[in-house]
C-alpha positions as CSV (number, residue, x, y, z in Angstrom):
1,M,10.1,15.7,-17.0
2,A,10.8,13.4,-19.9
3,T,12.7,15.3,-22.5
4,K,11.4,15.1,-26.0
5,T,14.5,14.3,-28.1
6,E,15.4,12.2,-31.1
7,Q,14.3,8.6,-30.4
8,V,17.1,6.5,-28.9
9,S,18.0,3.0,-30.1
10,V,16.9,-0.1,-28.4
11,G,20.5,-0.9,-27.4
12,T,21.0,2.6,-25.9
13,A,17.8,2.4,-23.9
14,V,18.6,-1.1,-22.6
15,E,22.2,-0.2,-21.6
16,A,21.2,3.0,-19.8
17,T,18.3,1.4,-18.0
18,V,20.5,-1.5,-16.8
19,K,23.0,1.0,-15.5
20,L,20.3,2.9,-13.7
21,F,18.9,-0.3,-12.1
22,L,22.3,-1.5,-10.9
23,S,22.8,1.9,-9.1
24,Q,19.6,1.2,-7.1
25,P,19.2,-1.1,-4.1
26,I,19.2,-4.8,-4.7
27,P,15.6,-5.9,-5.4
28,E,13.4,-7.9,-3.0
29,T,10.2,-9.7,-3.7
30,G,7.4,-7.3,-4.7
31,T,5.6,-5.8,-7.6
32,V,8.0,-2.8,-7.7
33,D,11.7,-2.9,-7.2
34,G,11.4,-6.7,-7.2
35,E,11.3,-9.6,-9.6
36,W,10.4,-7.6,-12.7
37,K,13.5,-5.5,-12.4
38,L,15.6,-8.6,-11.8
39,I,14.1,-10.4,-14.8
40,G,14.8,-7.4,-17.1
41,L,18.4,-7.1,-16.0
42,V,19.2,-10.8,-16.4
43,R,17.3,-11.5,-19.6
44,S,18.7,-8.4,-21.3
45,S,22.0,-10.4,-21.3
46,A,23.6,-7.7,-19.1
47,D,26.6,-8.6,-17.0
48,I,24.9,-8.8,-13.6
49,P,27.3,-9.4,-10.6
50,Q,26.7,-12.7,-8.7
51,E,26.6,-10.7,-5.5
52,Y,23.6,-8.9,-6.8
53,K,21.7,-12.1,-7.6
54,D,22.7,-13.6,-4.2
55,G,21.5,-10.4,-2.5
56,Y,18.0,-10.9,-3.9
57,Y,18.0,-14.6,-3.1
58,N,19.0,-14.0,0.5
59,K,16.4,-11.3,1.0
60,L,13.7,-13.7,-0.3
61,C,14.9,-16.5,2.0
62,N,14.8,-14.1,5.0
63,K,11.3,-13.0,4.0
64,L,10.0,-16.6,3.7
65,R,11.4,-17.4,7.2
66,E,9.7,-14.3,8.6
67,V,6.3,-15.3,7.3
68,D,6.9,-19.1,7.6
69,G,6.6,-19.5,3.8
70,V,3.3,-17.7,3.5
71,L,3.8,-14.7,1.2
72,S,0.0,-14.3,0.8
73,K,-3.0,-16.2,1.8
74,R,-5.1,-15.2,-1.2
75,N,-2.8,-13.7,-3.9
76,Y,-1.1,-16.7,-5.2
77,S,0.5,-14.6,-8.0
78,E,3.0,-13.7,-5.3
79,Y,4.4,-17.2,-5.5
80,A,4.4,-17.2,-9.3
81,R,6.4,-13.9,-9.4
82,A,8.8,-15.2,-6.7
83,T,9.2,-18.4,-8.7
84,L,10.3,-16.4,-11.7
85,G,12.7,-14.4,-9.6
86,V,14.6,-17.4,-8.3
87,T,14.5,-19.2,-11.6
88,V,16.0,-16.3,-13.5
89,I,19.1,-16.3,-11.3
90,G,19.5,-20.1,-11.8
91,R,18.0,-21.3,-8.5
92,D,15.4,-24.0,-7.9
93,A,12.0,-22.7,-6.9
94,G,11.3,-26.0,-5.2
95,D,13.8,-25.2,-2.5
96,V,14.2,-21.6,-1.5
97,G,15.7,-21.6,2.0
98,G,13.8,-24.8,2.7
99,Y,10.5,-23.6,1.3
100,N,8.9,-24.9,-1.9
101,L,7.3,-22.0,-3.8
102,L,5.6,-24.4,-6.2
103,E,3.5,-26.1,-3.4
104,K,1.2,-23.1,-3.4
105,L,0.8,-23.2,-7.2
106,A,-0.2,-26.8,-6.9
107,D,-3.6,-25.8,-5.4
108,Y,-5.7,-25.4,-8.6
109,K,-8.7,-23.8,-6.8
110,A,-6.6,-21.2,-5.1
111,V,-4.7,-20.3,-8.2
112,T,-7.9,-19.9,-10.4
113,R,-9.8,-18.2,-7.6
114,Q,-7.8,-15.1,-8.2
115,T,-8.1,-13.0,-11.5
116,I,-7.5,-14.5,-14.9
117,N,-4.1,-12.9,-15.2
118,A,-3.0,-14.6,-11.9
119,T,-3.8,-17.9,-13.5
120,A,-1.7,-16.9,-16.5
121,W,1.2,-16.0,-14.3
122,A,1.0,-19.4,-12.5
123,L,1.3,-21.2,-15.8
124,I,4.2,-18.9,-16.9
125,A,6.0,-19.7,-13.6
126,I,5.5,-23.4,-13.8
127,D,6.7,-23.5,-17.4
128,S,9.7,-21.2,-16.8
129,N,11.9,-24.1,-16.0
130,N,9.6,-27.0,-16.9
131,Y,8.9,-27.5,-13.2
132,D,7.0,-30.6,-12.0
133,I,4.0,-29.7,-9.9
134,P,4.5,-31.2,-6.4
135,D,2.1,-33.6,-4.9
136,S,-0.3,-32.0,-2.5
137,S,-3.2,-32.8,-0.3
138,V,-5.3,-30.1,-1.8
139,E,-8.8,-30.8,-3.1
140,V,-7.9,-30.3,-6.8
141,L,-4.3,-30.6,-7.9
142,T,-3.0,-28.2,-10.5
143,D,-1.9,-29.5,-13.9
144,R,-1.0,-27.7,-17.0
145,S,-3.9,-28.9,-19.1
146,A,-6.4,-27.6,-16.5
147,L,-4.8,-24.2,-16.4
148,V,-4.7,-24.0,-20.2
149,Q,-8.3,-25.1,-20.5
150,H,-9.3,-22.5,-17.8
151,L,-7.7,-19.7,-19.8
152,L,-9.2,-20.8,-23.1
153,D,-12.7,-21.0,-21.5
154,K,-12.3,-17.4,-20.4
155,Q,-11.5,-15.9,-23.8
156,L,-14.1,-13.3,-24.9
157,D,-16.0,-13.0,-28.2
158,D,-13.7,-10.2,-29.3
159,G,-10.6,-12.4,-28.9
160,G,-9.3,-10.8,-25.8
161,W,-9.4,-11.5,-22.1
162,A,-10.4,-9.3,-19.2
163,V,-10.6,-9.5,-15.4
164,F,-14.3,-8.6,-15.7
165,G,-16.8,-7.5,-18.3
166,Q,-17.3,-8.7,-21.9
167,K,-14.7,-6.4,-23.6
168,G,-11.1,-7.5,-23.9
169,D,-8.4,-5.7,-21.9
170,I,-5.1,-5.0,-23.6
171,D,-2.8,-5.8,-20.7
172,V,-4.7,-8.9,-19.6
173,T,-4.9,-10.2,-23.1
174,A,-1.2,-9.8,-23.5
175,M,-0.4,-11.6,-20.3
176,V,-2.6,-14.6,-21.2
177,L,-1.1,-14.7,-24.7
178,T,2.3,-14.9,-23.1
179,S,1.3,-17.8,-20.9
180,L,0.0,-19.8,-23.8
181,A,3.1,-19.3,-25.9
182,G,4.7,-22.6,-25.0
183,Y,1.6,-24.5,-26.4
184,Y,1.2,-22.5,-29.6
185,D,2.9,-24.9,-31.9
186,V,1.6,-28.1,-30.3
187,N,-2.0,-27.5,-29.7
188,T,-4.6,-26.5,-32.3
189,A,-7.0,-24.9,-29.9
190,V,-4.3,-22.8,-28.3
191,K,-3.0,-21.7,-31.7
192,Q,-6.5,-20.6,-32.7
193,A,-7.1,-18.7,-29.5
194,A,-3.6,-17.0,-29.7
195,D,-4.2,-15.9,-33.3
196,R,-7.6,-14.4,-32.3
197,A,-5.8,-12.6,-29.4
198,A,-3.1,-11.2,-31.8
199,Q,-5.9,-10.0,-34.1
200,F,-7.6,-8.3,-31.2
201,L,-4.3,-6.6,-30.2
202,S,-3.8,-5.4,-33.8
203,E,-7.3,-4.0,-34.2
204,N,-7.1,-2.1,-31.0
205,Q,-3.7,-0.5,-31.6
206,N,-3.6,3.3,-31.8
207,D,-2.5,5.2,-34.9
208,N,0.8,6.2,-33.1
209,G,1.5,2.5,-32.5
210,G,0.6,2.5,-28.8
211,Y,-2.4,1.4,-26.8
212,T,-5.1,3.0,-24.7
213,A,-6.6,1.0,-21.9
214,W,-9.2,2.4,-19.4
215,N,-8.8,5.8,-21.1
216,V,-5.1,5.8,-20.3
217,T,-2.4,5.7,-23.0
218,S,0.6,4.2,-21.1
219,S,3.9,2.6,-21.8
220,E,3.1,-0.4,-19.6
221,S,0.4,-1.6,-22.1
222,I,2.8,-1.4,-25.0
223,A,5.4,-3.3,-22.9
224,Q,3.0,-6.1,-22.2
225,V,2.0,-6.5,-25.9
226,I,5.7,-6.5,-27.0
227,T,6.4,-9.2,-24.5
228,A,3.4,-11.3,-25.6
229,L,4.1,-11.0,-29.4
230,C,7.8,-11.9,-28.9
231,S,6.7,-15.0,-26.9
232,V,4.8,-16.4,-29.9
233,G,7.5,-15.4,-32.4
234,I,5.9,-12.2,-33.8
235,N,8.3,-9.3,-34.4
236,P,6.7,-6.2,-32.9
237,K,8.8,-3.9,-35.1
238,T,8.4,-5.5,-38.5
239,D,5.1,-7.3,-38.5
240,S,2.8,-5.3,-40.6
241,R,-0.2,-6.0,-38.4
242,F,1.4,-3.9,-35.7
243,I,2.7,-1.0,-37.7
244,K,0.3,2.0,-37.7
245,N,1.1,5.1,-39.8
246,G,4.7,4.0,-39.9
247,N,4.9,3.5,-36.1
248,S,5.7,0.1,-34.7
249,L,5.3,-1.0,-31.1
250,I,9.0,-0.6,-30.5
251,D,8.8,3.0,-31.8
252,A,5.8,3.7,-29.5
253,L,7.6,2.3,-26.4
254,L,10.8,4.3,-27.0
255,E,8.6,7.5,-27.0
256,Y,8.3,7.0,-23.3
257,Y,12.1,6.6,-22.7
258,T,13.5,9.1,-20.2
259,A,17.0,10.6,-20.4
260,G,19.5,8.7,-18.2
261,G,17.5,5.4,-18.5
262,G,14.1,4.1,-17.7
263,F,10.6,5.0,-18.9
264,C,7.7,7.1,-17.8
265,H,4.1,5.9,-17.3
266,L,2.5,8.7,-19.3
267,Q,4.2,10.8,-21.9
268,G,5.6,14.0,-20.4
269,E,5.8,12.6,-16.8
270,E,8.8,11.9,-14.7
271,R,10.4,8.4,-14.8
272,S,8.3,5.7,-13.3
273,Q,9.9,2.7,-11.6
274,L,7.2,0.2,-12.6
275,A,7.1,1.5,-16.2
276,S,10.9,1.3,-16.3
277,E,10.9,-2.3,-15.1
278,Q,8.3,-3.4,-17.6
279,G,9.9,-1.3,-20.4
280,L,13.3,-3.0,-19.8
281,Y,12.0,-6.6,-19.9
282,A,9.9,-5.8,-23.0
283,L,13.0,-4.7,-24.8
284,A,14.8,-7.7,-23.4
285,A,12.1,-9.9,-24.9
286,Y,12.5,-8.1,-28.3
287,K,16.3,-8.4,-28.2
288,R,16.1,-12.1,-27.5
289,L,13.7,-12.6,-30.4
290,T,15.9,-10.8,-32.9
291,E,19.0,-12.6,-31.6
292,G,17.4,-16.1,-31.9
293,K,17.3,-16.7,-28.1
294,S,14.6,-18.3,-26.0
295,A,11.6,-16.3,-25.0
296,L,11.7,-13.9,-22.0
297,F,10.1,-16.3,-19.6
298,D,11.4,-19.6,-21.1
299,M,14.4,-19.7,-18.7
300,R,15.5,-23.3,-19.4
301,D,18.6,-21.9,-21.2
302,I,19.9,-20.5,-17.9
303,F,20.2,-24.0,-16.5
304,T,21.6,-25.4,-19.8
305,V,24.4,-22.8,-19.8
306,K,25.2,-23.8,-16.2
307,E,25.3,-27.5,-17.2
308,S,27.6,-26.8,-20.1
309,T,29.8,-24.6,-18.1
310,T,30.3,-27.3,-15.4
311,A,31.1,-29.9,-18.1
312,Q,33.7,-27.5,-19.7
313,S,35.2,-27.0,-16.3
314,V,35.7,-30.7,-15.8
315,Q,37.1,-31.0,-19.3
316,N,39.6,-28.3,-18.6
317,V,40.7,-29.9,-15.4
318,T,41.3,-33.3,-17.1
319,E,43.3,-31.7,-20.0
320,N,45.8,-30.3,-17.4
321,S,46.5,-33.5,-15.6
322,T,48.5,-32.7,-12.5
323,T,47.9,-34.9,-9.4
324,E,45.8,-32.3,-7.7
325,R,43.6,-31.6,-10.8
326,I,43.0,-35.3,-11.4
327,S,41.7,-35.7,-7.9
328,V,39.3,-32.7,-8.5
329,T,38.1,-34.4,-11.7
330,E,37.5,-37.7,-9.9
331,K,35.4,-35.8,-7.3
332,Y,33.3,-34.2,-10.1
333,I,32.7,-37.6,-11.8
334,T,31.9,-39.3,-8.5
335,S,29.5,-36.5,-7.6
336,A,27.8,-36.7,-11.0
337,R,27.3,-40.5,-10.5
338,N,25.8,-40.0,-7.1
339,N,23.7,-37.2,-8.3
340,T,22.3,-39.3,-11.2
341,A,21.5,-42.2,-8.8
342,S,19.7,-39.8,-6.4
343,F,17.9,-38.1,-9.2
344,E,16.6,-41.4,-10.6
345,L,15.5,-42.5,-7.2
346,R,13.5,-39.4,-6.6
347,K,12.0,-39.5,-10.1
348,A,10.9,-43.1,-9.5
349,T,9.0,-42.1,-6.3
350,Q,7.3,-39.3,-8.1
351,A,6.3,-41.3,-11.2
352,N,2.6,-40.7,-10.4
353,S,3.1,-37.1,-9.4
354,T,2.0,-33.8,-10.9
355,S,3.8,-33.5,-14.3
356,L,1.5,-33.5,-17.3
357,R,0.6,-37.2,-17.7
358,S,0.6,-39.0,-21.0
359,S,-3.0,-39.9,-20.5
360,E,-3.8,-36.2,-20.6
361,V,-2.0,-35.7,-23.9
362,G,-4.1,-36.0,-27.0
363,N,-5.6,-33.9,-29.8
364,S,-8.1,-32.1,-27.6
365,V,-7.6,-29.0,-25.5
366,K,-7.5,-31.1,-22.4
367,A,-4.3,-32.5,-23.8
368,S,-2.6,-29.1,-23.9
369,T,0.8,-30.7,-23.8
370,K,3.6,-29.7,-21.4
371,P,5.8,-27.7,-23.8
372,V,8.4,-30.1,-25.3
373,Y,10.8,-29.3,-22.5
374,T,13.3,-31.6,-20.9
375,K,14.2,-30.7,-17.4
376,P,18.0,-30.3,-17.2
377,V,19.7,-32.6,-14.7
378,A,22.0,-29.6,-13.9
379,T,19.2,-28.2,-11.7
380,E,19.8,-31.0,-9.2
381,P,22.3,-30.4,-6.4
382,K,25.6,-32.3,-6.6
383,P,26.4,-33.9,-3.2
384,E,30.0,-34.8,-2.3
385,S,30.8,-38.5,-2.5
386,S,31.2,-40.3,0.8
387,N,31.7,-43.9,2.0
388,S,29.4,-43.3,5.0
389,V,26.4,-42.1,2.9
390,Q,24.9,-44.7,0.6
391,I,21.6,-45.2,-1.1
392,S,20.2,-48.7,-0.2
393,T,17.0,-50.6,-0.5
394,A,16.8,-50.8,3.3
395,E,17.0,-47.0,3.7
396,T,14.3,-46.4,1.1
397,K,12.0,-48.7,3.1
398,N,12.5,-46.7,6.2
399,T,11.4,-43.4,4.7
400,E,8.7,-42.8,7.3
401,A,11.0,-43.5,10.2
402,S,13.6,-41.2,8.8
403,A,11.1,-38.4,8.2
404,S,10.6,-37.8,11.9
405,V,14.4,-37.5,12.5
406,S,14.8,-35.3,9.5
407,T,12.2,-32.9,10.8
408,S,13.9,-32.5,14.1
409,T,17.2,-31.7,12.5
410,K,15.9,-29.5,9.7
411,A,17.1,-26.3,11.4
412,H,20.7,-27.7,11.4
413,K,20.8,-28.6,7.7
414,S,23.2,-26.6,5.6
415,E,21.5,-24.7,2.7
416,I,22.7,-26.0,-0.7
417,T,23.4,-23.1,-3.0
418,A,24.2,-23.1,-6.7
419,G,28.0,-23.3,-7.3
420,S,28.9,-24.0,-3.7
421,N,30.1,-27.1,-1.9
422,A,27.6,-26.8,1.0
423,Q,26.3,-30.2,2.2
424,T,23.0,-31.3,3.7
425,T,23.5,-34.1,6.2
426,S,20.6,-36.2,7.6
427,Y,20.6,-39.4,9.6
428,S,18.3,-42.4,9.3
429,A,16.3,-43.7,12.3
430,S,18.5,-46.8,12.5
431,E,21.6,-44.7,12.8
432,V,20.2,-42.6,15.7
433,S,19.1,-45.8,17.4
434,S,22.6,-47.3,17.1
435,V,24.2,-44.2,18.7
436,T,21.7,-44.4,21.7
437,A,22.4,-48.1,22.1
438,E,26.2,-47.5,22.2
439,K,25.9,-45.0,25.0
440,T,23.7,-47.4,27.1
441,D,26.0,-50.4,26.5
442,S,29.1,-48.5,27.5
443,G,27.7,-48.1,31.0
444,E,26.9,-44.4,30.7
445,Q,23.8,-43.5,32.7
446,P,20.9,-42.5,30.4
447,L,20.2,-38.8,30.4
448,Q,16.6,-39.1,31.6
449,D,17.7,-41.1,34.6
450,K,20.3,-38.4,35.5
451,L,17.6,-35.7,35.3
452,N,15.2,-37.8,37.5
453,D,18.0,-38.2,40.2
454,R,18.7,-34.5,40.2
455,K,15.0,-33.7,40.6
456,T,14.8,-35.9,43.6
457,V,17.8,-34.3,45.3
458,I,16.5,-30.8,44.6
459,F,13.0,-31.6,46.0
460,A,14.5,-33.0,49.2
461,V,16.6,-29.8,49.8
462,L,13.6,-27.6,49.2
463,T,11.5,-29.6,51.6
464,A,14.1,-29.3,54.3
465,L,14.4,-25.5,53.8
466,A,10.6,-25.1,54.0
467,A,10.5,-27.1,57.3
468,G,13.2,-25.0,58.7
469,I,11.4,-21.8,57.9
470,I,8.2,-23.0,59.5
471,V,10.0,-24.0,62.7
472,L,11.8,-20.6,62.9
473,F,8.5,-18.8,62.4
474,I,6.8,-20.7,65.3
475,F,9.8,-20.1,67.5
476,K,9.6,-16.3,67.0
477,K,5.9,-16.3,67.8
478,I,6.4,-18.1,71.1
479,H,9.3,-15.9,72.0
480,K,7.2,-12.7,71.5
481,R,4.6,-13.9,73.9
């Protein structure tokens, strides 16, 4: 049972819960013991071992291979949650073991067919690292303005949102508010809707600072509201709108803390894993707000840190200029140049892709601008320089021919991981043709001709054996007579 003691501090609760989670098995994709736990751990600024992050990533890759990339045929929130999971560990959701998690979220009808909170999580996932929405052959392609408009259209008269009915739900309202946070300062309609939602959450807060939803007063509802308020810059501990009888939202959540780390679902119960995971990431959101850091689900800072760390590493190498270190520096510089050229080439081919287009940006709700995010170049893999691999106009014109070759060799491509030197090698159709031509010109018999000759010999031998058996059978019959 949860022990009723003096209320612990936020720092103590976070530290103990992090320690508890790290003693548990490495998370894998799922609503419990999955991405929510991982997000709470990483975003609380705890020192999480790289092996722990890699363990989750490898489990997710294995899962995607088992199901051939289909985590669910109907619940597209599975892809949103997994996108957040790989993003929080500094990976690209566009390539997870060869699978693009964002492709599923590109289907607007499929994303909005689910509940309203599923639409909210899709928007949160796409905005987590300012992802471009990939091109797709779906009937209606997702774009941010459409998702925002869909959410605004579903707001109820009381200022809240709900899965069904005409009365706002605390948890669902908090989730939708979180998803709109990136548009709060740039879109008037979003700001008005968010302010109404905040008022709804304030008016429906209990006297003890908590919330009751569906006749249940739980820690999870408090955690969702804390996360939402922090996302739009409202301090859940000091804002007077969310202090009831001297009790703030932070005070209310800490009442559910259990000794040794974690939180319970209902007061007086044992520790709940789901409640603990949501409790940790809510306190992580609060800590990030008070420390002046980015919001819980705005994970662009993770990639910015990786970029600055790489740049500092190169600088340190050049300052200590031994022959070996100079060569390493040259490799980084060459790699960066190749990476820039490759990145610009890909961006040029995607110019009419799925990012929020300028034509959609205006003063109306339809122009709910993509948050003023700049996608870090650091998210792009850095291939080694090579004299045998070049980007040329001729190769770009042979894209369709190369695609068929790339498909057949896909299983043999090395997986590029962050911080590693793994390479992915592919060959153009012209290169494969030249290898075939060389073998033919050298007088080596083509493989198909060899197979045909062997088949002919085997057929002749089998025919002779069959004839011999028939003759032997006839001879025995005659001898018996």
